[in-house]
C-alpha positions as CSV (number, residue, x, y, z in Angstrom):
1,M,88.2,103.2,31.3
2,N,84.5,103.1,30.9
3,A,83.2,106.6,31.8
4,R,79.7,105.4,32.8
5,N,81.0,102.7,35.0
6,E,83.6,105.1,36.6
7,I,80.9,107.7,37.2
8,S,78.5,105.1,38.8
9,Y,81.3,103.7,40.9
10,R,82.4,107.2,42.2
11,L,78.8,108.3,42.9
12,A,78.2,105.0,44.8
13,L,81.3,105.7,46.8
14,A,80.1,109.3,47.4
15,D,76.7,107.9,48.6
16,G,78.4,105.4,51.0
17,F,80.7,108.0,52.5
18,Q,77.8,110.5,52.8
19,R,75.7,108.0,54.7
20,E,78.6,107.4,57.0
21,A,79.1,111.1,57.5
22,E,75.5,111.6,58.4
23,E,75.6,108.7,60.9
24,D,78.8,110.0,62.4
25,F,77.1,113.4,62.9
26,R,74.2,111.7,64.7
27,L,76.7,109.9,66.9
28,E,78.6,113.2,67.5
29,R,81.8,111.8,65.9
30,W,82.9,115.1,64.5
31,R,86.3,114.0,63.2
32,S,84.9,111.0,61.5
33,C,82.0,113.1,60.1
34,V,84.4,115.5,58.4
35,D,86.5,112.7,57.2
36,N,83.6,110.9,55.5
37,A,82.1,114.1,54.2
38,Q,85.4,115.0,52.6
39,L,85.6,111.5,51.0
40,A,82.0,111.8,49.7
41,L,82.8,115.1,48.1
42,E,86.1,114.0,46.7
43,N,84.5,111.0,45.0
44,A,81.7,113.2,43.7
45,G,84.3,115.5,42.2
46,K,86.0,112.5,40.6
47,A,82.7,111.4,39.1
48,V,82.5,114.7,37.3
49,L,86.1,114.5,36.2
50,A,85.3,111.1,34.7
51,L,83.1,112.8,32.1
52,F,86.3,114.4,30.7
53,G,88.7,111.4,31.0
54,A,90.1,109.2,33.7
55,P,89.9,110.9,37.1
56,P,93.3,111.4,38.8
57,K,94.5,109.5,41.8
58,T,94.4,112.5,44.1
59,H,92.7,113.9,47.2
60,D,92.5,117.3,45.4
61,P,89.9,117.0,42.5
62,A,89.4,120.8,42.9
63,R,92.8,121.4,41.3
64,E,91.9,119.2,38.3
65,L,88.5,120.8,38.0
66,A,90.0,124.3,38.0
67,A,92.5,123.3,35.3
68,L,89.6,121.9,33.3
69,L,87.7,125.2,33.6
70,R,90.8,127.1,32.4
71,S,91.6,124.8,29.5
72,R,88.4,123.7,27.9
73,E,85.5,125.3,26.2
74,L,82.4,124.1,27.9
75,P,78.7,124.6,27.5
76,G,77.6,127.6,29.6
77,S,75.3,125.5,31.8
78,T,78.1,122.9,32.4
79,R,80.7,125.6,33.1
80,L,78.3,127.2,35.6
81,A,77.7,123.9,37.4
82,L,81.4,123.2,37.5
83,Q,82.0,126.7,38.9
84,Q,79.4,126.0,41.6
85,L,81.0,122.7,42.5
86,L,84.5,124.1,42.8
87,P,84.0,126.1,46.0
88,E,82.6,123.0,47.7
89,L,85.6,120.9,46.6
90,L,87.9,123.7,47.9
91,A,86.1,123.8,51.3
92,L,86.8,120.1,51.8
93,G,90.1,119.4,50.1
94,P,93.3,117.6,50.9
95,R,94.0,119.7,53.9
96,E,90.9,118.4,55.7
97,H,91.7,114.9,54.5
98,F,95.1,115.0,56.2
99,L,93.9,116.8,59.3
100,T,91.2,114.2,59.9
101,D,93.8,111.4,59.6
102,Y,96.9,112.8,61.2
103,G,95.8,115.9,63.1
104,D,98.0,119.0,63.1
105,E,101.5,117.7,63.3
106,A,103.0,121.2,63.6
107,T,101.2,121.7,66.9
108,Y,100.8,118.1,67.9
109,T,97.0,118.5,68.0
110,L,95.2,115.2,67.6
111,P,92.5,114.9,65.0
112,W,89.8,114.4,67.6
113,E,90.7,117.8,69.1
114,L,90.5,119.7,65.8
115,F,86.8,119.2,64.8
116,T,83.7,120.4,66.4
117,R,79.9,120.2,65.8
118,E,80.2,123.4,63.7
119,S,83.0,122.1,61.5
120,A,81.1,118.8,61.0
121,E,77.9,120.8,60.0
122,G,79.9,122.8,57.5
123,A,81.5,119.7,56.1
124,L,78.1,118.0,55.7
125,T,76.7,121.1,54.0
126,S,79.5,121.2,51.5
127,S,79.4,117.5,50.8
128,R,75.6,117.5,50.4
129,R,75.7,120.5,48.1
130,G,78.7,119.2,46.1
131,T,77.4,115.7,45.6
132,E,74.0,117.1,44.4
133,I,75.8,119.3,41.9
134,A,77.9,116.4,40.8
135,R,74.8,114.2,40.3
136,E,73.2,117.0,38.2
137,I,76.3,117.3,36.0
138,T,76.8,113.6,35.5
139,A,73.1,113.0,34.7
140,K,73.1,115.4,31.8
141,P,73.9,114.1,28.4
142,R,77.2,115.6,27.0
143,Q,76.7,118.7,24.9
144,E,78.7,120.7,22.5
145,P,79.9,124.1,23.6
146,E,77.3,126.8,23.7
């Protein structure tokens, strides 16, 4: 794995999904907006994880990031940025990924019935904030622990 290529690829995916989420919001496609915002943020999270090794094949980079925070000594500024990214990843995790694709199978609620303008706005806010944090983290040269 080439970390720089992986990071560039993941950030490009994040950008593409973010553009689609923004367009979906303009078109009032709430389910699709949340779905694309989740994928944007997921890929931004994987870009950050690529700094520390190959990103996992998962829809839950928050779990990997939390494990990284528990297990590694990191520079204070990096740790702080990762701690700021974690809540955004948790806000749009695998649960939202599955709900946007399958709906709520327990209640037989279709995905298009689950999401509203408000949930789409929240998803966009999280994905915007999270992808910006990811860009800041991946743009910094790697440092030794502080």
